[in-house]
LORO-936603 format. One line per field, with one value per atom (N, C-alpha, C): residue number from 1; residue in one letter; y, x, z. Coordinates in nm, 4 decimals. Atoms other than C-alpha are relative to their C-alpha. Example, Ala and Ser with C-alpha at 12.3 -4.5 7.8 and 13.67 -1.06 7.14 Angstrom:
<filos>
k	[1/1/1/2/2/2]
r	[a/a/a/s/s/s]
v	[-0.1190/-0.4500/0.1200/-0.1190/-0.1060/0.1090]
u	[0.0890/1.2300/0.0900/-0.0820/1.3670/-0.0770]
w	[0.0000/0.7800/0.0000/-0.0060/0.7140/0.0730]
</filos>
This chain:
<filos>
k	[1/1/1/2/2/2/3/3/3/4/4/4/5/5/5/6/6/6/7/7/7/8/8/8/9/9/9/10/10/10/11/11/11/12/12/12/13/13/13/14/14/14/15/15/15/16/16/16/17/17/17/18/18/18/19/19/19/20/20/20/21/21/21/22/22/22/23/23/23/24/24/24/25/25/25/26/26/26/27/27/27/28/28/28/29/29/29/30/30/30/31/31/31/32/32/32/33/33/33/34/34/34/35/35/35/36/36/36/37/37/37/38/38/38/39/39/39/40/40/40/41/41/41/42/42/42/43/43/43/44/44/44/45/45/45/46/46/46/47/47/47/48/48/48/49/49/49/50/50/50/51/51/51/52/52/52/53/53/53/54/54/54/55/55/55/56/56/56/57/57/57/58/58/58/59/59/59/60/60/60/61/61/61/62/62/62/63/63/63/64/64/64/65/65/65/66/66/66/67/67/67/68/68/68/69/69/69/70/70/70/71/71/71/72/72/72/73/73/73/74/74/74/75/75/75/76/76/76/77/77/77/78/78/78/79/79/79/80/80/80/81/81/81/82/82/82/83/83/83/84/84/84/85/85/85/86/86/86/87/87/87/88/88/88/89/89/89/90/90/90/91/91/91/92/92/92/93/93/93/94/94/94/95/95/95/96/96/96/97/97/97/98/98/98/99/99/99/100/100/100/101/101/101/102/102/102/103/103/103/104/104/104/105/105/105/106/106/106/107/107/107/108/108/108/109/109/109/110/110/110/111/111/111/112/112/112/113/113/113/114/114/114/115/115/115/116/116/116/117/117/117/118/118/118/119/119/119/120/120/120/121/121/121/122/122/122/123/123/123/124/124/124/125/125/125/126/126/126/127/127/127/128/128/128/129/129/129/130/130/130/131/131/131/132/132/132/133/133/133/134/134/134/135/135/135/136/136/136/137/137/137/138/138/138/139/139/139/140/140/140/141/141/141/142/142/142/143/143/143/144/144/144/145/145/145/146/146/146/147/147/147/148/148/148/149/149/149/150/150/150/151/151/151/152/152/152/153/153/153/154/154/154/155/155/155/156/156/156/157/157/157/158/158/158/159/159/159/160/160/160/161/161/161/162/162/162/163/163/163/164/164/164/165/165/165/166/166/166/167/167/167/168/168/168/169/169/169/170/170/170/171/171/171/172/172/172/173/173/173/174/174/174/175/175/175/176/176/176/177/177/177/178/178/178/179/179/179/180/180/180/181/181/181]
r	[m/m/m/s/s/s/r/r/r/i/i/i/g/g/g/r/r/r/m/m/m/p/p/p/i/i/i/p/p/p/i/i/i/p/p/p/q/q/q/g/g/g/v/v/v/e/e/e/v/v/v/k/k/k/l/l/l/d/d/d/g/g/g/v/v/v/n/n/n/i/i/i/t/t/t/v/v/v/k/k/k/g/g/g/p/p/p/k/k/k/g/g/g/i/i/i/l/l/l/f/f/f/r/r/r/e/e/e/l/l/l/h/h/h/p/p/p/n/n/n/p/p/p/k/k/k/v/v/v/e/e/e/i/i/i/v/v/v/d/d/d/s/s/s/v/v/v/i/i/i/n/n/n/v/v/v/t/t/t/r/r/r/p/p/p/s/s/s/e/e/e/s/s/s/r/r/r/q/q/q/d/d/d/k/k/k/s/s/s/l/l/l/h/h/h/g/g/g/l/l/l/t/t/t/r/r/r/s/s/s/l/l/l/i/i/i/a/a/a/n/n/n/m/m/m/v/v/v/e/e/e/g/g/g/v/v/v/t/t/t/k/k/k/g/g/g/y/y/y/e/e/e/k/k/k/e/e/e/l/l/l/e/e/e/i/i/i/i/i/i/g/g/g/l/l/l/g/g/g/f/f/f/r/r/r/v/v/v/e/e/e/a/a/a/d/d/d/g/g/g/k/k/k/g/g/g/l/l/l/i/i/i/l/l/l/n/n/n/v/v/v/g/g/g/y/y/y/s/s/s/h/h/h/p/p/p/v/v/v/k/k/k/i/i/i/s/s/s/a/a/a/v/v/v/d/d/d/g/g/g/i/i/i/d/d/d/f/f/f/e/e/e/i/i/i/q/q/q/s/s/s/d/d/d/r/r/r/q/q/q/r/r/r/n/n/n/a/a/a/i/i/i/k/k/k/v/v/v/k/k/k/g/g/g/i/i/i/d/d/d/k/k/k/e/e/e/v/v/v/v/v/v/g/g/g/f/f/f/v/v/v/a/a/a/a/a/a/e/e/e/i/i/i/r/r/r/r/r/r/v/v/v/k/k/k/p/p/p/p/p/p/e/e/e/p/p/p/y/y/y/k/k/k/g/g/g/k/k/k/g/g/g/i/i/i/r/r/r/y/y/y/l/l/l/n/n/n/e/e/e/v/v/v/v/v/v/r/r/r/r/r/r/k/k/k/v/v/v/g/g/g/k/k/k/a/a/a/g/g/g/v/v/v]
v	[0.1413/1.6046/-0.0207/0.0374/1.4325/-0.0348/0.0304/1.4263/-0.1439/0.1379/1.0982/-0.0959/0.0882/0.9439/-0.0184/0.0086/1.0168/-0.0901/0.0759/0.8330/-0.1483/0.1431/0.4826/-0.0849/0.0921/0.1872/-0.1110/0.1088/-0.0375/-0.1316/0.1327/-0.4099/-0.0664/0.0598/-0.5607/-0.1468/0.1408/-0.9000/-0.0867/0.0920/-1.1855/0.0380/-0.0427/-0.9962/-0.0203/0.0278/-1.1052/0.0779/-0.0813/-0.8665/-0.0484/0.0419/-0.9899/0.1017/-0.0963/-0.7505/-0.0679/0.0654/-0.8912/0.0954/-0.1003/-0.6081/0.1013/-0.0940/-0.4113/-0.0679/0.0741/-0.6825/-0.0074/0.0099/-0.6743/-0.0939/0.0947/-0.9511/0.0200/-0.0188/-0.8937/-0.1147/0.1155/-1.1987/0.0227/-0.0223/-1.1697/-0.0965/0.0929/-1.3357/-0.0065/-0.0011/-1.2343/-0.0462/0.0456/-1.3311/0.0534/-0.0413/-1.2484/0.1021/-0.1014/-0.9369/0.0140/-0.0130/-0.8898/0.1244/-0.1191/-0.5709/0.0225/-0.0396/-0.4626/0.1516/-0.1422/-0.1218/0.0630/-0.0732/0.1462/-0.0119/0.0214/0.0998/0.1223/-0.1186/0.4621/0.0111/-0.0118/0.4834/-0.1215/0.1081/0.2785/-0.0421/0.0557/0.0521/-0.0858/0.0733/-0.0817/-0.0503/0.0577/-0.3115/-0.0082/-0.0035/-0.2409/-0.0122/0.0192/-0.3780/0.0140/0.0026/-0.4456/0.1374/-0.1294/-0.1003/0.0117/-0.0196/-0.0224/0.1492/-0.1384/0.3011/0.0142/-0.0297/0.4545/0.1306/-0.1206/0.7034/0.0207/-0.0289/0.8788/0.0375/-0.0230/0.9040/0.1448/-0.1374/1.2616/0.0872/-0.0958/1.5716/0.0276/-0.0214/1.5295/-0.0096/-0.0037/1.5790/-0.1415/0.1361/1.2109/-0.0709/0.0652/1.0910/0.0541/-0.0584/1.3320/-0.0587/0.0506/1.2094/-0.1498/0.1433/0.8413/-0.0316/0.0227/0.8796/-0.0274/0.0159/0.9289/-0.1115/0.1048/0.6967/-0.1386/0.1309/0.4042/-0.0312/0.0205/0.4507/-0.0325/0.0238/0.4657/-0.1383/0.1327/0.1528/-0.1103/0.1023/-0.0461/0.0026/-0.0112/0.0858/-0.0593/0.0569/-0.0102/-0.1522/0.1452/-0.3612/-0.0575/0.0478/-0.4021/0.0067/-0.0123/-0.2733/-0.0990/0.0915/-0.4890/-0.1429/0.1385/-0.8188/-0.0147/0.0098/-0.7313/0.0268/-0.0387/-0.5547/-0.0254/0.0107/-0.5691/0.1332/-0.1219/-0.3060/-0.0336/0.0178/-0.2591/0.1328/-0.1154/-0.0178/-0.0412/0.0305/0.0022/0.0870/-0.0675/0.0919/-0.0203/0.0168/0.1544/0.0239/-0.0079/0.1113/0.0679/-0.0786/0.3713/0.0090/-0.0085/0.3495/-0.1008/0.0861/0.1965/-0.1239/0.1246/-0.1689/-0.0381/0.0330/-0.1577/-0.0997/0.0981/-0.4609/-0.0728/0.0762/-0.6789/-0.1412/0.1397/-1.0571/-0.0629/0.0736/-1.2954/-0.1045/0.0994/-1.5182/-0.0758/0.0696/-1.7645/0.0964/-0.0997/-1.5373/0.1375/-0.1273/-1.2623/0.0643/-0.0749/-1.0237/0.0104/-0.0334/-0.9668/0.1274/-0.1292/-0.6050/0.0239/-0.0431/-0.5073/0.1482/-0.1438/-0.1313/0.0810/-0.0791/-0.0205/-0.0241/0.0329/-0.1671/-0.1120/0.1059/-0.4127/-0.1387/0.1274/-0.6861/0.0139/-0.0072/-0.7750/0.0101/-0.0179/-0.6757/-0.0938/0.0958/-0.9469/0.0564/-0.0388/-0.8574/-0.1291/0.1240/-1.1454/0.0221/-0.0072/-1.2236/0.0200/-0.0231/-1.1083/-0.0740/0.0719/-1.3101/0.0917/-0.0765/-1.1893/0.0987/-0.0931/-0.9937/-0.0793/0.0607/-1.0931/0.1062/-0.0896/-0.9384/-0.0411/0.0237/-0.9036/0.0861/-0.0708/-0.8100/0.0156/-0.0263/-0.6468/0.0525/-0.0408/-0.6368/-0.0072/-0.0023/-0.5343/0.1051/-0.0938/-0.3095/0.1426/-0.1371/0.0068/0.0264/-0.0282/-0.0411/-0.1206/0.1003/-0.2363/0.0466/-0.0394/-0.2343/-0.1146/0.0962/-0.4077/0.0401/-0.0234/-0.4401/-0.0754/0.0596/-0.5033/-0.0122/0.0238/-0.6633/-0.0684/0.0635/-0.7595/0.0509/-0.0419/-0.7195/0.1011/-0.0939/-0.5142/0.1248/-0.1242/-0.1518/0.0425/-0.0404/-0.0879/-0.0810/0.0859/-0.3849/0.0243/-0.0280/-0.3127/0.1286/-0.1254/0.0462/-0.0134/0.0188/-0.0639/-0.0746/0.0778/-0.3239/0.0833/-0.0867/-0.0766/0.1052/-0.0998/0.1837/-0.0625/0.0690/-0.0723/-0.0268/0.0220/-0.1563/0.1318/-0.1316/0.2150/0.0468/-0.0427/0.2684/-0.0603/0.0621/0.0365/0.0977/-0.0977/0.3033/0.1097/-0.1077/0.6214/0.0799/-0.0750/0.8391/0.1185/-0.1120/1.0860/0.1188/-0.1178/1.4449/0.0438/-0.0486/1.4820/-0.0751/0.0773/1.1978/-0.0684/0.0622/1.0637/-0.1509/0.1448/0.7111/-0.0483/0.0588/0.4839/-0.0667/0.0654/0.3201/0.1045/-0.0983/0.5380/-0.0599/0.0406/0.4994/0.0414/-0.0352/0.5042/0.1390/-0.1388/0.8661/0.0894/-0.0872/1.0016/0.1061/-0.1093/1.3402/0.0230/-0.0226/1.3733/0.1346/-0.1321/1.7319/-0.0121/0.0128/1.7453/0.1267/-0.1128/1.9675/0.0164/-0.0262/2.1300/-0.0371/0.0409/1.9868/0.1184/-0.1048/2.1805/0.0833/-0.0861/2.4758/0.0005/0.0110/2.3812/0.1214/-0.1246/2.7142/-0.0190]
u	[0.0310/0.9521/-0.0963/0.0882/0.7822/-0.1377/0.1341/0.4073/-0.0377/0.0309/0.3768/0.0865/-0.0925/0.6837/-0.0337/0.0340/0.5567/-0.1187/0.1226/0.2273/0.0318/-0.0228/0.2284/-0.0819/0.0695/0.1259/-0.0613/0.0613/-0.1296/0.0078/-0.0043/-0.0910/-0.1347/0.1325/-0.4379/0.0077/0.0103/-0.5545/0.0310/-0.0298/-0.4189/0.1217/-0.1199/-0.1102/0.1208/-0.1227/0.2363/0.1137/-0.1112/0.5325/0.1278/-0.1308/0.8914/0.1031/-0.1055/1.1821/0.1340/-0.1300/1.5304/0.1061/-0.0975/1.7831/-0.0658/0.0593/1.6995/-0.1066/0.1000/1.4685/-0.1301/0.1312/1.0959/-0.0866/0.0906/0.8467/-0.1374/0.1374/0.4725/-0.0826/0.0781/0.2471/-0.1442/0.1401/-0.1301/-0.0889/0.0933/-0.4432/0.0141/-0.0120/-0.3703/0.1356/-0.1308/-0.0026/0.1127/-0.1207/0.3525/0.0751/-0.0825/0.5552/0.1314/-0.1332/0.9272/0.0656/-0.0697/1.1348/0.1251/-0.1229/1.4862/-0.0042/0.0099/1.4744/0.1388/-0.1255/1.7420/0.0386/-0.0382/1.9491/-0.0160/0.0051/1.9176/-0.1264/0.1171/1.5531/-0.0130/0.0147/1.4908/-0.1465/0.1349/1.1868/-0.0141/0.0241/1.0417/-0.1438/0.1339/0.7464/-0.0287/0.0359/0.5797/-0.1521/0.1435/0.2373/-0.0862/0.0737/0.1029/-0.0074/-0.0133/0.2150/0.1441/-0.1335/0.5072/0.0313/-0.0446/0.6991/0.1296/-0.1202/0.9584/0.0573/-0.0672/1.2113/0.1266/-0.1241/1.5086/0.1087/-0.1086/1.8515/0.0468/-0.0497/1.9342/-0.0899/0.0769/1.8001/0.0650/-0.0640/2.0137/-0.1043/0.0928/1.8502/-0.0391/0.0294/1.8788/-0.0906/0.0833/1.7317/-0.1427/0.1342/1.4407/-0.0776/0.0704/1.3601/-0.0311/0.0241/1.3892/-0.1024/0.0912/1.1718/-0.1423/0.1361/0.8368/-0.0104/0.0005/0.9295/-0.0067/-0.0031/1.0081/-0.1333/0.1301/0.6862/-0.1063/0.0985/0.4818/0.0166/-0.0240/0.6453/-0.0530/0.0467/0.5711/-0.1530/0.1462/0.2127/-0.0651/0.0540/0.1546/0.0100/-0.0124/0.2825/-0.1096/0.1027/0.0459/-0.1377/0.1303/-0.2505/-0.0124/0.0023/-0.1572/-0.0335/0.0273/-0.1620/-0.1360/0.1334/-0.4958/-0.1096/0.1043/-0.6995/0.0398/-0.0442/-0.4894/-0.0188/0.0097/-0.4628/-0.0565/0.0480/-0.6308/0.0003/0.0087/-0.6121/-0.0901/0.0922/-0.8810/0.0328/-0.0275/-0.8118/-0.1195/0.1063/-1.0664/0.0559/-0.0454/-1.0170/-0.1096/0.0976/-1.1883/0.0453/-0.0309/-1.1993/-0.0839/0.0821/-1.3991/0.0799/-0.0679/-1.3002/0.1088/-0.1012/-1.0632/-0.0603/0.0520/-1.1013/0.1150/-0.0976/-0.9236/-0.0546/0.0382/-0.9260/0.0966/-0.0861/-0.7915/0.0779/-0.0859/-0.5015/0.0700/-0.0538/-0.4460/-0.0001/-0.0103/-0.3177/0.0326/-0.0367/-0.2162/-0.1163/0.1007/-0.4007/0.0411/-0.0231/-0.4356/-0.0794/0.0625/-0.5069/-0.0060/0.0182/-0.6505/-0.0349/0.0184/-0.6026/0.0426/-0.0229/-0.5684/0.1325/-0.1247/-0.2296/-0.0278/0.0179/-0.1798/0.0052/-0.0134/-0.1195/-0.0537/0.0404/-0.2598/0.1227/-0.1094/-0.0418/-0.0242/0.0126/0.0227/0.0671/-0.0524/0.0718/0.0125/-0.0195/0.2262/-0.0296/0.0360/0.1258/0.1247/-0.1056/0.3407/-0.0392/0.0294/0.3701/-0.0681/0.0698/0.1226/-0.1016/0.0946/-0.0921/-0.1103/0.1154/-0.4420/-0.0699/0.0751/-0.6367/-0.1458/0.1435/-1.0134/-0.0509/0.0437/-1.1746/-0.1515/0.1427/-1.5143/-0.0220/0.0241/-1.6182/-0.1486/0.1364/-1.9565/-0.0070/0.0132/-2.0934/0.0377/-0.0229/-2.0567/0.1434/-0.1246/-1.7245/0.0924/-0.1049/-1.4000/0.0832/-0.0765/-1.2263/0.0885/-0.0940/-0.9299/0.0252/-0.0387/-0.8772/0.1295/-0.1278/-0.5204/0.0003/0.0086/-0.5209/0.1257/-0.1160/-0.2398/0.0186/-0.0246/-0.0933/0.1129/-0.1124/0.2158/-0.0381/0.0448/0.1207/0.0917/-0.0983/0.4394/-0.0161/0.0127/0.3917/-0.1329/0.1308/0.0197/0.0073/-0.0138/0.1005/0.0882/-0.0907/0.3862/-0.0680/0.0682/0.1779/-0.1095/0.1040/-0.1101/0.0616/-0.0672/0.1335/0.0526/-0.0472/0.2802/-0.1154/0.1169/-0.0692/-0.0416/0.0383/-0.1518/0.0989/-0.1036/0.1778/-0.0161/0.0230/0.0636/-0.0695/0.0743/-0.1806/-0.0526/0.0490/-0.1978/-0.1108/0.1097/-0.5054/0.0522/-0.0446/-0.4632/-0.0942/0.0763/-0.5855/-0.1110/0.0997/-0.8043/-0.1320/0.1232/-1.0552/-0.0133/0.0031/-0.9630/0.0131/-0.0124/-0.9025/0.1273/-0.1170/-0.6643/-0.0346/0.0162/-0.6125/0.0274/-0.0157/-0.6646/-0.0456/0.0466/-0.7105/-0.1456/0.1389/-1.0668/-0.0036/0.0175/-1.1733/0.1196/-0.1089/-0.8561/-0.0567/0.0482/-0.9207/0.1022/-0.0865/-0.7773/-0.0383/0.0285/-0.7480/-0.0112/0.0259/-0.9007/0.0398/-0.0373/-0.7687/-0.1025/0.0888/-0.9705/0.0779/-0.0661/-0.8934/0.0196/-0.0178/-0.8328/-0.1252/0.1142/-1.0549/-0.0191/0.0232/-1.1855/-0.0768/0.0623/-1.2538/-0.0633]
w	[0.0149/1.9771/-0.1161/0.1093/1.6902/0.0573/-0.0496/1.7431/-0.0303/0.0370/1.5587/0.0809/-0.0702/1.7236/0.1467/-0.1429/2.0766/0.0276/-0.0230/2.0296/0.0229/-0.0232/2.1821/-0.0981/0.0904/1.9642/0.0844/-0.0773/2.1361/-0.0769/0.0619/2.0686/0.0249/-0.0193/2.0069/0.0427/-0.0370/2.1300/-0.1212/0.1089/1.9193/-0.0829/0.0722/1.8004/0.0902/-0.0748/1.9095/-0.0648/0.0494/1.8748/0.0673/-0.0522/1.9102/-0.0442/0.0268/1.9331/0.0278/-0.0134/1.8718/-0.0540/0.0441/1.8601/-0.0912/0.0970/1.5453/-0.0854/0.0766/1.4061/0.0777/-0.0643/1.4781/-0.0832/0.0647/1.3998/0.0611/-0.0452/1.4205/-0.0573/0.0398/1.4111/0.0426/-0.0308/1.3893/-0.0756/0.0645/1.2537/-0.1524/0.1463/0.8915/-0.0501/0.0450/0.8824/0.0869/-0.0715/0.9865/-0.0838/0.0656/0.9015/0.0758/-0.0571/0.9600/-0.0595/0.0488/0.9342/0.0826/-0.0679/1.0173/0.0149/-0.0292/1.1849/0.0097/-0.0201/1.2063/0.1476/-0.1414/1.5267/0.0907/-0.0866/1.6495/0.0856/-0.0877/1.7677/0.0912/-0.0979/2.0811/0.0056/-0.0007/2.0663/0.1245/-0.1235/2.3925/0.0014/-0.0158/2.4593/0.1490/-0.1415/2.7947/0.0115/-0.0271/2.9002/-0.1252/0.1277/2.5465/-0.0675/0.0678/2.4273/-0.0488/0.0563/2.1988/0.0040/-0.0060/2.2647/-0.0796/0.0769/2.0323/0.0535/-0.0482/2.1722/-0.0808/0.0720/2.0200/0.0990/-0.0951/2.1829/0.0065/0.0002/2.0801/-0.0861/0.0795/1.9095/-0.1356/0.1306/1.5963/-0.1106/0.1135/1.2585/-0.0434/0.0427/1.1655/0.1006/-0.1006/1.4955/-0.0013/0.0089/1.4620/-0.1177/0.1180/1.1116/0.0134/-0.0161/1.2093/0.1086/-0.1126/1.5217/-0.0485/0.0505/1.3477/-0.1021/0.1018/1.0608/0.0638/-0.0656/1.2902/0.0648/-0.0643/1.4849/-0.1038/0.1057/1.1620/-0.0623/0.0583/1.0196/0.0914/-0.0942/1.3355/0.0094/-0.0072/1.3566/-0.1240/0.1241/0.9908/0.0014/-0.0101/1.0628/0.0897/-0.0931/1.3590/-0.0654/0.0668/1.1567/-0.1156/0.1131/0.8588/0.0393/-0.0407/1.0498/0.0671/-0.0588/1.2137/-0.1032/0.0951/0.9428/-0.1448/0.1382/0.6261/-0.0720/0.0800/0.3538/-0.1371/0.1369/0.0191/-0.0726/0.0890/-0.2712/-0.1143/0.1084/-0.5345/-0.1205/0.1262/-0.8970/-0.0914/0.0976/-1.1693/-0.1393/0.1379/-1.5420/-0.0798/0.0739/-1.7597/-0.1450/0.1421/-2.1375/-0.0769/0.0832/-2.4194/-0.0393/0.0319/-2.4548/0.0973/-0.0999/-2.1578/0.0973/-0.0958/-1.9327/0.0680/-0.0785/-1.6801/0.0192/-0.0201/-1.6440/0.1000/-0.0917/-1.3830/-0.0786/0.0631/-1.4866/0.1119/-0.1169/-1.2050/0.1174/-0.1068/-0.9284/-0.0557/0.0610/-1.1726/-0.0732/0.0754/-1.4040/-0.1460/0.1402/-1.7766/-0.0272/0.0270/-1.8718/-0.1500/0.1381/-2.2103/0.0059/-0.0199/-2.2088/-0.1230/0.1203/-2.5702/-0.0694/0.0686/-2.6590/-0.1005/0.0995/-2.9449/0.0635/-0.0690/-2.6895/0.1422/-0.1409/-2.3468/0.0896/-0.0956/-2.0510/0.1175/-0.1095/-1.7919/0.1248/-0.1308/-1.4255/0.0801/-0.0750/-1.2333/0.1482/-0.1416/-0.8781/0.0853/-0.0975/-0.5865/0.1276/-0.1237/-0.2647/0.1010/-0.1023/-0.0024/-0.0546/0.0614/-0.2507/-0.0692/0.0662/-0.3639/-0.0836/0.0871/-0.6494/0.0022/0.0090/-0.6517/-0.1150/0.1201/-0.9823/0.0035/0.0122/-1.0228/-0.1410/0.1386/-1.3882/-0.0293/0.0506/-1.5149/-0.1103/0.1129/-1.7894/0.0380/-0.0421/-1.5864/0.0441/-0.0694/-1.4179/0.0013/-0.0196/-1.4215/0.1178/-0.1186/-1.0858/0.0456/-0.0558/-0.9255/0.1440/-0.1393/-0.5505/0.0238/-0.0354/-0.4413/0.1519/-0.1438/-0.0945/0.0511/-0.0617/0.1405/0.1413/-0.1377/0.4890/0.0099/-0.0020/0.3990/-0.0788/0.0625/0.3254/-0.1138/0.1002/0.1301/-0.1290/0.1174/-0.1044/-0.0707/0.0607/-0.1597/-0.0820/0.0727/-0.2591/-0.1222/0.1124/-0.4845/-0.1142/0.1039/-0.6711/-0.0656/0.0573/-0.7151/-0.0912/0.0835/-0.8521/-0.1293/0.1207/-1.0947/-0.0968/0.0858/-1.2248/-0.0632/0.0527/-1.2637/-0.1057/0.0928/-1.4468/-0.1400/0.1309/-1.7287/-0.0932/0.0809/-1.8554/0.0919/-0.0870/-1.6415/-0.0680/0.0613/-1.6935/-0.0807/0.0831/-1.9776/0.0196/-0.0403/-1.9371/-0.0953/0.0951/-2.2489/0.0095/-0.0122/-2.2258/0.1356/-0.1319/-1.8818/-0.0045/0.0120/-2.0140/0.0682/-0.0624/-1.8289/0.1318/-0.1304/-1.4911/0.1073/-0.1081/-1.1847/0.1310/-0.1320/-0.8131/0.0151/-0.0273/-0.6873/0.0627/-0.0451/-0.6264/-0.0310/0.0429/-0.7901/-0.0939/0.0833/-0.9482/-0.1104/0.1155/-1.2981/-0.0594/0.0559/-1.4165/-0.1505/0.1433/-1.7621/-0.0717/0.0836/-2.0375/-0.1107/0.1129/-2.3107/-0.1256/0.1245/-2.6533/-0.0930/0.0994/-2.9719/-0.0156/0.0279/-3.0388/-0.1510/0.1456/-3.3838/-0.0515/0.0471/-3.5511/-0.1338]
</filos>
C-alpha cells in the first residue's frame, strides 16, 4: 500500500468538500478549487475525513493512489492557508516593478520583460537596496509553482557570477572562471 495514499485527509472547520462522481470541489475561506480526478481511485467522505482507496494492485492503480490523495490534500490546504513561492533577483541593475496586476522585469536585456497576471495569482514585491524579491501567492499549488517557474525562466541564475532570478534559498553551484596566467 502507498504510505501517502493510506493517510486520511482531515477536513478543517469552514471547508466544504463536494464529490460528484470524478469531480471534486473544495470551498474554503480563501476561495474555490475544482478538479476532475481519475475514475480508478475511490474517494469517500466520512465524518469530515476524506479517504482514498484503490480498487486493485495494478501498477496504474498504485501510482494513482498516492497522487489522488496528494492532489486532494493540496486543494484542502490551498483554500485554508494558500501557497506562496519567493523568488529573489540578483544582479547589478536588475529590478522588478509592479504593472497593474503583472510585473515588469529589468534583468539585463535590451528591453524590459513583462509578466502578465494569471487569474488567482497575486504578486508581492519587496524592493530595497539590498534585495529584490517577488512573492507569488495563490490557492492552487500547481499554478503558483508554474508561474514562479515561468518568472525564473526569464533569467535563470548563471554559474559564474550567480546573477539571475532564483528561488529563495536555492543553491547555485558556482564555477571557477578562467585561470588568467
